[in-house]
Structure formats: structure tokens, C-alpha cells
N, C-alpha and C positions, 0 to 999 in steps of 0.2 A: 480461661472461659472467651469464646467471642462473641460479637456485638449481636444484638436481634435490632436488625433492620424491618423496615416496613415499606413498603411502597402502594400509592393507589392515588389517584383522582376526583377531587369532587367536581369539576368540570373539566371538558375538553376532551373527551372520548367520546365516540358515537354523536359527534356534534362540531357543529363547525362556530369555535368561539369559547368562550367562558372557560378560560382555560386555567387551572390551576391543579398543582399537584403537589403533593406532600411526601417527603423522604422524613422519616421518624426512626432514630436512632439509639437505642437506649433511652425512649420516654422522650427523648430531645425533640423536636415537630421544626423543621425548614420546609415554610412554605414557600414555593415556588410557584412565580408567576399569580397573577390576581386580576382575571379580566371578565369581560360584561360578553353576550353575545345581544345581536341586536332581533328584536321579533320578527316574524313573518305575521301575514292577515290571521292567523288563527289566535293570534292574543289581541284583540284591539286595543287601542287606548295606551300600551303600555313601553314605555318609553327604552327598557331595556331589561335584561334580565340577566342575574349574576348569581352565582351556585348560591346552593344551600351552605351553611357554614356552622350551623350546629357542632361541629364535631371542633372544631376551634375554638367555639365560644363554652365547649366545656372541657379545653382542654388550653385554654387560653395562658396557663404562668408557665406552660411548656412549649410555647411558641420561644425560638432561640430568635429566630429572620423572617422576614418575607427577601427571599432574595430575586428581585422586578429588570427581567433580561433585556426589557427594550421598551421603547412608550409609545405602544400600539393598544386601542383599546381594550380587546380581548385579552392582553395582556397586561395590563394597570388600571382598569376602571372602574373594576370591583373594588379596591384597594380602600379610598376614601369609607365606603361604606362598611370592611370588615375592619380596617384598622380602628374607626370607632369604640367597635367594641372591644377589639383581641388588637391593645397598641403592642408591638414589638421593633425591634430595630428593623430599619429597610435599608437593605444591603444592595444598592443601586449609583449607577452612573450621574455624576450631574446634571448632563439632560435628563435624562429622562426622571429625574427627581426633579427639575424643572415643570416637565412638562405634568408629573402628579399634580406636583402646586397649580398650574395652571388649570387642569381640570378640575380639579377639588375646590377653586374658586369659582368656575361655571356653574358646579353645581351648589353654589349655594352651603357648602360644608365646613364648619370649624374645625378641623383638622390641625394642630401642632404634633407635624408630623420627627420622626427620630431618625433621621439618615446616616446612614454611615457610607461616606462615599465612595470607591475604587476606584482603582486607576485601571486599564484594562490590562491583559496581558501581565497580572500582580498573582499575588498570592497575601490571605487573610486567614487566621484563625479564628474561628465563630462558633463558641461555647466546646473549645475543646477540638474542634475538628478543622482539620484543613482543606483550603476551596480555591483553586486554580482560578481564576476568569482570563478567557481567551475570546478577545475581539473575530463575530463572524460576519460573513457577509449576509445584510439583511436592505431590507426597505427604507429601515429608521438607522439614522447613525449611532454607533455606540451600541449596538448590540453585542452580547455576550453569549457565550453559554459557561461551562465551568466542566471540574472533576472533585469531587468530592471525597479525598483519601478517607478510608476506614479499616480499621483492620483486617476486614475479607477480601480488599480492594478497590480499587477506583469506581464510584459510579460515574459516569458522564451525562450531563444535558445538554444535549448541541442548540440546545436553542431554535429558533425559524434562522434558515441557513438557507446559503446553495454557497455553491464552490465557482469560483471566478476568480482564477490565477492570474487573469492579466492584468485586473484591477488594479489603478496606482493612488485611487482617491484615500489616504490615512484614516478618513471618518468611517468609510465601512468597509475598510481591506478586513477580510481572514488573515491574522497574522498564524501564518501557518509554520513559524519556529515553535509558538506553545503548544499547538494544533500535536504537531511530530511530536512534541518530548514527554509526550504519556501513551504516545501510540503503544501497543501492545506490551504496556509495562503493568502486569495483573490487573488488568482491565473486568470489574465484575460483571458491570450494566452500561448498556451503553441505552441512555429514553433520546426518541431520534423524531425527526418534524414527518409525518404525513400527508401533509396536506394537498402538493404534487405526486405522490409517488405514481399518481394511474399514468404520467408525461412520460412518453420514453425520454432518452437522450439525456442530456446535460440541461439546468436550465440557461446556463450564459449561454451566447451574450442578449437571450431573448427578451429578460424582464428590462434590457436597456432602452432608451426613447431616441438620443442623442442622433443616431443613424437613422431613425425612422423618417425624424420630424424636421432634420437641420436643414432639407433644401428646401421646406415652406418657410420657413423662415429667413433663409437669403432673398430669394425669390417674388416674395408675396407683395404685390400693389394696394392691397386693404388690409383691413387691420386681422389678426391675429385673433380668434378665441382661443384658449384650450384648458378642457375639462383635465384634473385631474383628483387622483382622490389624496384629501390632506394626511392620511396615514402614509402616503407614498412619497418620505422627503428626499430619496433615492431622485426618484423622477422630478421633483417639486426644483429641486438643486440644477438638476438636467438642462430645465427647462429654462431657467435662470442665466444657468453659463452661456445656454446659445444667443441668449438675449443681451450680453456684454458681448458677445463677440462680436455680432453681428448689429452692435450698438444701436438697440429699441428700448423703446421706454416699455414699462412693467406695469400696468395696473391693475392691482389685485381687484377683486368683483366685491371683498367686503373691506372694509376697514380692517373690523379686528383680523383678518388674515394677512395683510400687510402688517401690522404691529408686532404681531407672535411670530411673521419665518425671518421677517427681519431683525424682530431683539433677537431670534435664537441664531442668527447668522451674525451676527454684530459678538454677541457673548461668545461663540465658540467659534466662531473663525470658522465656518463652515465652506467658506470661498474668500480664499487667497488672493490678495492683488486688488483690482479694481473691482468695486461696488456697483452694482446695476444704478440705473436713472429707473426712481421710480415717481410715479406721478397719480394725484387722484381721480377718482370716478367722476368726479365734477369737471374737469379738463377732459374729459372721453373726447369730446366732439372739437376739440381749439390742435391737438395734436396730429399732426401730420399721419394719419392714414397707413401709410407704406413704412411706419417707427414704431406701432402700438400693438404692445403684445398684451390680450387680457386675461388672467390668470383666473378662472374659477376652479375653489376648490371646496369640498365639504365631504362628510364621511355616506355611504350608503346612499338609501335614497333619498338625501337629504340632498345630494348633490343632485342627481336627478331632477328633483319637487327645484330648483332652483336654475338649473336649465330650461326645462319651463319657463320659467317666471322671465327667466332675459331671453327669453325667445318671444316673450308677451311686448317685450319695450321696456320693461323696466330691472335697470342694476342697482341694486343696494338702494329701491325708491326713489330711483332719480330717473328719466325716460332715457331710451337708446334709442339709436336707429338703428337700420342696417342698409348694406351700400352690397351691393351685385357681386364687387371685389373683395367684399373681406369672405375670409374663411374660419370656419370653426373645428377644429381638430380634436376626435373624441380622441382620447388616449386615458380615459377608464372604461375601458372593457366590463361588463358587469357581473357581479358579485351572486354572492348566494343570496334567493329571494327577490332579487330586483331588476328580473329581465323583464317585468312587464312595464314599471315606469321609466327603465332606460329606452324601452323600446316608444313609447310615448315622447321622451324628452330628443329623442334623434328625429322625431316626425314632425312636430314641432318647429325644430331648428331646421329642418330641408321647409317648411310652408314661408321662413323667411326670406327663399329665395339667395342664400348664400350658397358658397361653396362649402363642401360637407368634404372630413375624412375620416371615416371608422375604423378603427383598429380593434377586434375582438380581443378575445382570452387567446386564441389558437396565433394573435401576432403579439402580443403583447403579457409574458405568464409573469404570472404574481411570485415573490420572490419568494419561491421556498424551493428545495428539493427536489430536484425528477428524480427521476429513476437512476441514470449511471453517477447522481451526486452521492446518492443513498447507499449505492453497492460500495464507491471509495471510501467515501466517511466508514462502513462497516470493516471495509477492507487493510483500514490504518490502526484501526482501536484492537481487532479482532478481539471483541467481548467473549467473556462468558455466557453472557444472559444478555437477550436485546430483544427490547418491549418497544412499540413503536405508538407514537401520542401525537397531538393536534389533527383533527380529523372524524369527517362519517365512518362509519364502521366498514365501507367498502375500500377507502386510503388507506385506513388501519390495518384489514385488511392485504389489500396490495403491498403496504410496506412489510408484515412480516414474510411473505409470497417472496420476496427477495430477498429477504435474510434467505430464508430455504435456498432460494435460487445458488445458495453461493456454497452447497452443500455441507461445512462446518455445522451446518442448523437444521435443527428439526423441532418437531413439536412440540416438545420438552423443553429446550429453551429458548425458544420465540413465545414471549406472553404479548396475546393479546388482549386486553382488560374491557372490562364498561366502568363508567363511572360507582365508586365504591367499592368495585373490589381488589381484593389485597392478595400483595403480591409478600412472599414472607421469606429473608433470608437469614439461617441461619448455620452455622459449618462451612462455608462456600455453598450450599444447597440452596436453589429457592423452587418455591413451591408454592402455590395458591392457596388461602389460606381459608377453607369453605364452610367454617366455623363463623366466620366474620362478615358481614358487610356494613359497611359504612352508608350511614344514611345520607343520603345527595337528595336532587331536584333544583328547581327553578324556587327563586325569589324572584317577584315582578319589582321593578321599579316603577311607580305612576305619580309624575310630579314630584311629591314630596314623601310623596306616601309609600311605604317603604317593606315588604312581604306582608300586606295585608290585604293583599290582593288576590282571592279564592276562588278556585273550580267556578263559583257559584259566579262570580262576578264574572269572568271570562263568559261562561254560559248564556247571562243576558247580556254583554255587549254583542255576543254574536248572534242572538236572538235575536237584537233590536235590529242589525245589520244586516238578517235577513229578512226577518218577517214584518219590524215596524213596532212600531209603539201608540196608544192611545192613551192619552194622558185628559182623566177625567174630575171637576170640581166644584163643589158644592159647597153653600153656607145654610146651616140650618137652624133654629130654634127650638134645642131641645122641652124646652118651657112651653112655648108657644105652640111648638107638634108643629111647625110651618116653616116650608124654603125660606128664607129672607135673601139669597141668592145664588143666581145661577140657576141651572146648570151649564157648566161651559166645559166641552168637549173637542179635543183634538185630536186627530188622526194623523197619523206622520209613519210615512215609508212603506204601507203595507197595500193599499189600495188605490188602482189606478183604472176603476173599471167606470163605464158611465152611469150605473147605479151608485156610484160611491155617494150621494146624497140619501139614499134611502140607507144603507149601510148606517150613516151616522144617525142621522133618526130613528133608527131603531135601538141602535146602543145607546142611545141618551132616553131613549123611552124605558129599556131596562133597567138601566142606572137610576133614574126617578123610582121608577115604580119598586127597587128595593130601601132606597131612601124615605120612602113614604109610611114602606111599612117598618120600617122601622124607625120612622117618629110617633107611629098608632101607639106605642111602647109595648105590642106584642110577642114584639121580635125578642124572642128569651130560647136564643141557641146558644151552643157551644162556637160556636163555626162565627169569627167576626164574621161582622157585615161587609167589610170591603174584599175580603176570600170571599164570601156572596156573590158580589157584584163582579171579583173575578171572572169568577166559575162560569154563572150567565150570560157572560159575554163570550167570555173563551169562547164556549157551547156552540153560539150564534157565527160566531166569525168563522170559524173552522168552516161549519156548512155552508157557508155563505160562498167563502172565499178560497178555501183549504190555508191560509194560511195560521201561526202562532204568534200573535207579538206580544209583548210584554204591555201590560194593562195596569196601568197605578190610577187607583181611584182616591180624591183626597175629600174630608167630610170633615168642615171646620163647623164645630159648634161654639154660637156665641155665648151659649150660656158656661161652656164649661169653666172650671176654676183654672 
């Protein structure tokens, strides 16, 4: 009897980020990647979002390993939270393990991890199943995909990848021998990256920076400022290598970035030979401008917030002035949900009067497979079944259509799924299990609070954002039946009218009227007095302004026990 295999996602399908995939064989659970996604403006006050992992909590004794393919937030940053409740061995590289530890410390989570480090382009038996690990090219060093042997054939997980056969850097280079070793060798299923499926042609060399910016570092008379995503170590190392080549001094905009980047470079020998010259922000005006390159790095909106702060004349809480000979290179094209803040950051840099070079998403590709990369990968493996992963629905569907265009595939062997949908494989036949739907969704991380932020909280935050808030307070003595302090009524964020004083006065009168009724002792209704105040104030405010603010009344009874 063959094994029973289930493949499904708790996150990462029909969305950008939050990648968490599960391969389950005869009740042995292998968790593939464990990431977050960053919130958009619809969920204010949320730091980031992780997958609902109730399924893993219910089956935590069946989890044999977390396999973390690379050190990106959308692939590893949910792990500290999930591991805390569902511990199991973490199979990954030493580099990714170090990044997980960095992130866990920054999140102030006290986890002691059970790492099982692997060498790339090697194999390992986990819970009786053989995995082959193959290094692939991505923006993080030591990224890998894998092949899992089952009695029904191989399951290939490509991870995030692109095909660049000319790349020589061993820290990022696709290992073609390991890849081809498993090509067309009874491949049951391929799960493949969809992020850039909509882009025609190959990715390479469009993900590289060197040829695009080298002339600016060679000929620039003033300082060079360059913005980079901290998750793109390939581009960061390109810039550092160019600085070494052109004898430039590097200043990181934050000391913490310098410590982490240089620590990783030294520990993992990411740059061979001559090491870069590094100086601190304090000396930025003491170094010859033509010899200075300032690296500004962060994630998502935080990067553009930092650019705006620097353009206002502050870098790492220290003053900075600009010269018209200085140059700012935008090497960080806006990503999902950052277009507005990225445009503002660019505008603020232009206001400084320095020179600006901007690269868009059409100039610099993210390090994911494009259409021809995907076709090549499918052709190499020729799987019996194909499942697009990583990306919004349009990207998943585009990836699926690429497979179907190769003629061997059709709508019976290409599976475009949503989170929680289960692909069931038995006797070499894959089908959707329409009777099973895994509970999935978003878990909000808000400061130190995990998962306790319900839709009502988000609704209230949006209401405050759109319609403002009224806060009112008063102190009373129930024994004397009199007001002893206040009232104090504050309106924020919803009224900008000339007659706002009249509105404030009327709201205060309503508040006082209801409190006096309450103090007479005749208020004997099932509805709490605070609810009655909110009801009357809202009715008035809606009529006068059309707004629907949050109203928060507070009555303090000094005689209450």
C-alpha cells in the first residue's frame, strides 16, 4: 500500500507573503517555510501578520521538522511565534539559523531552538524520508530548494529562485549538478514560485545592480547615498564590492545595520579577499565626499520612512547636510503596498537639491523566476503534477497557464489552490479533497500582543482614522448626587468646521444632561449610562457633521468601592 500524501498551505497562496506550506505523509508533518506578511492601511497599528496555525497546534506531536529555505521575513519570521507553541527540529543552513536568532532577539522572544544545520547540495533522512537539498539563486545567500523521496515519486519544492547560469558567486550560485541529478526521475509533483510569473523572458541579469550603478561610484564627485532593501543581500554585497573596487568608504545609516552586515560577511566569508573600509555616521562630514558611500537599508515602508527622515537633515539621530554634488540612488523600487510612501520619499529627496537616480521595478527585478525561468524549470523536471505557490491569485494563475502552455499539462494536473485547500495524493493520483478544508486566516501581531486583535479592534482603529474620536470624562459623588470634577471633553480628528466650538459645547451639554439624570437616582434602565451617552452624542454628531466617531465616556464615582 502506498503512502497517503497531503499538500496544502496555511499561508502564501493568493497573497504576498505569509508563506507556510505543509507536506504531510502518513501523519508525518513537514512544515516548509514559516513567514509573515506586512499589513496594509486596512489594518492600522498591526506590526505584521502571521498564518493561523491552529492546525499545527492540534497536531504538534506530528511535526517532524520545520524546513526553512532562506532568511527572508516572508519565509522565516513567523517561526519564533509558531515554534514557541509547536517546537520541532529546524532544518536549515547556518546562515539562515543565524538570521532566525537575530530576528528572535529583536522580537524579544525567549526561544531555545533545536537547529539541524545542513550542507547545501547534500541529503538527509528526516523521520524516515530522504531529502535532497539544492542551492538556488535568490537575493539571500544559501537559499535552497529540495527534493523529497516518497514511494509515489519525488516532490520538488523550488523555493524562491531565478536561473542565472553565468553567476560565479558560490554563496548564491544555483548548483546545476544537484538540480539536474533529479530531473525527469519519477517526479510526482513540483511546487514552484509564482511571484514574477507575469514578467516575460528570463530574470537574469535584471536582478543585478552592478552594471547599473558602477559608473556612479567611479565618477561621482560628491557623496553617494543608496537605498537598498535589507532583505536583498545580493544587492547589498554588490554595492560593498563596488566600494572595495573603487576604494570608497562605506557608512551605514544605522549602526545596527553595520554590525549585522559586517558580522555576517566575516562569519560566512561572503566577500573574499580585501574587506571594505567602514566608518561611522559621526564622521560623515570629516571624510572626503568623493570617497563616501552611504548605505540606507531597511524593509518595506520602514525604508522609505528612513529616507524621509534623512532628507529632513537627520541620519541615525545626528544632523546631516547635503551638497548639490551629492547623489542619491534609489535602488529600492516600491513593493506591494508601498507605492504612496515611496513616492513621498522620492519627492523629499528631490527637495534637498541633490542629484537623483531612480530605478523602477522595470529596471530592477526582484529575485524570482520569470516566465522563461519557469518554463525551463518545468522542462527540467517534467513532473506528473504541478502546483504554483508564492503570490497573489493572478500570479498563481499565470504560473499555471505557463505550465499548460507546454502542452503536457492541462487542468487535471495543474493545481491552483487557495490557503486551506488540500491536495490529496494516493497511488500516484492527485486529487482535491473537497471534504476537507483546513482552518486558515490571519493572526495579527501588535507589539507584544499575539492573535488577540479581533475584527472589532481593527474596525475601531479604522473608524478613528476616518472619523476621529471624542473622549469625555467627569468625576461625581453618588452619595452627594453632585459633579465634583469636570467635565473634560476632547475632540480629535473629525471636525474642522468654523462652528466646532458649538459642536463641542452641545456634546458637553448632552454629556452633562445624562450624568445629572444618572445622579438623581431615577436612571433605572438596563442600558448602561455610558451607552446612552454614546447613543445621544452619536445621533447629534452624525446629524451635524456626517461623521461617525468613536465616543469614549468615562464617569469616575469617588464614592464607589
